C-alpha positions in Angstrom: -20.8 40.2 -9.1 -20.4 44.1 -9.0 -17.2 45.0 -11.5 -16.3 48.0 -9.2 -15.9 45.7 -5.9 -15.0 41.7 -7.0 -15.6 39.4 -4.8 -13.2 37.1 -3.0 -12.8 34.5 -5.5 -11.7 37.2 -8.0 -9.4 39.2 -5.7 -7.6 35.6 -5.0 -7.4 34.8 -8.8 -5.6 38.1 -9.5 -3.8 38.7 -12.9 -0.3 38.4 -11.3 1.3 35.5 -12.4 3.1 33.6 -10.0 5.7 30.6 -10.2 4.1 27.2 -9.6 5.2 25.4 -6.6 6.0 21.7 -6.5 4.0 20.0 -3.9 5.2 16.3 -3.4 2.7 13.8 -3.5 3.7 12.1 -0.3 5.4 9.1 -2.0 8.3 7.9 0.3 11.7 8.8 -1.5 13.7 6.1 0.5 11.0 3.3 -1.0 11.8 5.2 -4.9 15.5 5.7 -4.3 16.5 2.6 -6.2 15.5 1.7 -9.6 12.8 -0.9 -10.4 13.8 -4.4 -10.7 11.7 -7.5 -11.9 10.6 -9.6 -9.2 12.0 -13.1 -8.2 11.1 -16.2 -10.0 8.0 -17.4 -8.7 8.1 -20.8 -7.0 6.2 -24.1 -7.5 4.3 -23.2 -4.4 3.1 -19.8 -5.9 3.6 -16.2 -5.6 4.8 -14.1 -2.7 2.3 -11.5 -1.6 2.5 -8.6 0.3 0.3 -5.9 2.2 1.5 -2.3 3.5 -0.5 -0.4 5.8 -2.3 0.2 8.8 -4.3 -3.2 10.4 -7.6 -1.5 10.5 -10.5 -3.5 9.3 -12.2 -0.2 8.9 -10.5 1.4 6.2 -8.3 -1.8 5.2 -10.0 -4.9 5.1 -7.5 -7.6 5.6 -9.9 -9.9 7.3 -11.4 -10.2 4.0 -8.2 -10.9 2.0 -7.4 -13.3 4.5 -10.5 -15.4 4.1 -10.4 -15.1 0.8 -6.8 -16.6 0.7 -8.1 -19.1 3.0 -10.0 -20.5 0.1 -7.3 -20.6 -2.5 -4.6 -22.4 -0.4 -2.5 -23.7 -3.6 -2.6 -20.5 -5.4 0.0 -18.9 -3.1 3.1 -19.0 -1.2 2.9 -16.6 1.5 1.7 -13.4 2.5 3.4 -10.7 4.3 1.4 -7.9 6.1 3.3 -5.0 7.1 1.9 -2.2 9.3 -0.1 -2.2 12.6 -3.1 -0.9 14.1 -6.1 -1.6 16.3 -7.2 -4.9 14.5 -3.5 -6.5 15.2 -4.7 -9.1 17.4 -7.8 -9.5 15.5 -6.1 -10.5 12.5 -3.3 -12.6 14.4 -6.7 -14.5 15.7 -8.4 -14.9 12.4 -4.7 -15.8 10.6 -4.9 -18.6 12.9 -8.3 -19.9 13.2 -8.1 -20.2 9.3 -5.0 -22.3 9.6 -2.9 -19.6 7.7 -0.5 -19.2 10.3 2.4 -21.1 8.3 1.9 -18.7 5.3 1.1 -15.4 6.6 3.6 -13.3 8.1 2.5 -10.8 10.4 5.7 -8.3 9.9 4.4 -5.2 12.1 6.0 -2.0 11.5 8.9 -1.6 9.2 11.3 1.0 8.0 11.1 2.5 4.6 13.9 0.6 3.4 13.0 -2.6 4.6 9.5 -2.0 3.3 11.5 -1.7 -0.1 13.1 -4.7 0.5 10.0 -6.7 1.3 8.4 -5.2 -1.6 11.3 -6.5 -4.0 11.1 -10.0 -2.7 7.3 -10.1 -3.2 5.3 -10.8 -6.7 1.7 -9.3 -6.0 0.8 -6.2 -3.9 -2.8 -6.7 -2.3 -4.1 -3.5 -1.1 -7.6 -3.7 0.1 -9.2 -0.6 0.8 -12.7 0.7 1.5 -11.5 4.3 1.2 -8.4 6.4 0.5 -7.7 9.5 -0.3 -4.5 9.0 -2.4 -3.8 5.6 -2.8 0.2 6.0 -1.9 1.1 2.4 -1.3 -0.4 1.0 -4.8 2.1 3.6 -6.4 5.0 3.0 -4.6 4.5 -0.7 -5.5 3.9 -0.1 -8.5 6.8 1.9 -9.3 9.4 -0.5 -7.5 8.3 -3.4 -10.1 10.0 -3.5 -13.4 8.7 -5.9 -15.8 10.1 -9.2 -16.9 
């Protein structure tokens, strides 16, 4: 580096102090508006599961979760899937072929307040992903539930 002619990095990193600017993490304020609360009691049939996100097997392998749950029939009472995407029809067909239609709720797209209500009524958030930049739904699910 030439001291008399600083490069672009050094020009950008000037010694002038600037107040930091807060940048949101993308968490949904409507979901986080209410304080956390404990989940409801688990019934004799098992916990209620929930998945929230785009229905796209390439990124969110809900098909693998459905196949795994089919082998665990007595361990859970229901699985609500919130979201929509290019694999909606494939997921509905798979759920039917696995004999899970009576316990899997394909809820489709919901508002933030509806999602918060569903999170409050669930015991376990199942959030499969093959890749994420920032796992927002996992943070939201963790922040709305208070420990027992």
